[in-house]
C-alpha positions, 0 to 999 in steps of 0.5 A: 928332470926325470925325478921331477916329472915323475913327482908331477904325476905321482902326487895326484895319483897317490891323492886319488887313491887316498880318496874314499871313492869307488874308482880312484881313476875316475877321480883322477879324470874328474880333477883333470876335467875340472882343470881343462874346463877352468882353463878353457874359460879362463884368460886362455880363451883370449890367446890367439893360439889357444883360440885357433885350437878351440876353433878347429876342434870344438867341443863334445856335447858333455864338455860344451855343457860344462864350459857354459856352466862356468858362467863366463858368458862373454868368454863362451860367446867369443869362443862359440862365435869364432868356432861357428866362423870356422865351421861355416868357412870349412863347410862352404869350402867343401861344398864348392867341391863337386860331388858325383851323383849315383849312377847305375853302376856306381855308388853315390859319392859322399859329399866332402862336408860329411867327412869334416862333420864326422871328424868334428864330432870325434874331436873336443878341445877339453877331452884332448887336453885331458887325455894326454895327462890321463895316460900318463897317470894310468902309466904312473899307477903301473909304475908305483905298483911295481916300485913303491911298496907304500903305494902297492898296499894302497892299491890293494886296499882300494875300493876297485875301479869302474868297469872302464878303467878296470879294462884299461888297467889290465890292458896296459898291465898286459903290455907293460909288465912281463912274467910274475909281475904281469900275472900278479898285477892281473890277478890283483886287479881282477879281484879288486874289481870283481869283489868291489863290484859285487859289494856295490851290486849287493848294496843296490840289492839291499836298497831294492829290498828296503822297498818290500814292507818285510824289510821295513824295520831293517837297517839300511846298511850301506844301501842309501847311497848305492845308486850313485855309487853304482853309477860310478862303477858301471858308467864312470859317473862320479 
């Protein structure tokens, strides 16, 4: 049912906003990422339909490292071997197609393998698995902001967002909301982002001060962990 489906998404969204973190959307993404990596190296890699997907899509650099780190060496080897079989097969097939060389009046034709390699560079089984659910989570944030007073309170008292997710929220808000709701959501989200970005920036500034002997006896305030929090704000790194 629709009610049940809504609940599936509202629970993880509320959980993320209950966390004391610099970007609840990063927290949601990380949870989905951990689940997707575990799924890839869980029993699923033995299933033919899943393996067909991983063979076709491959993995981005970040997620290949995470999958390797799970330490299921046999599973990793099987996934890598069949994916490499697929790549070899696709490249050999494309290399059989003739490529017109450059002439005086015509540019060189791009070898067909190059298009395949570019496609492969932009596809990742883990990213793909995360993306669909993450999109729903973002829509759920907007839905709850509009329909759930308790959640709206949480939203307004959160520590803001990283730059990328702030951008995602205001873009989605402009598409979804109209009239005063659109205006209020944008103003609230702008304020949350900028106030909290400045707060962390000021913590980093104080961290720098502490390296100056004039400030040696001053307290650290909130500066000790400011660099890792700055990484979240600036680059979505949790």
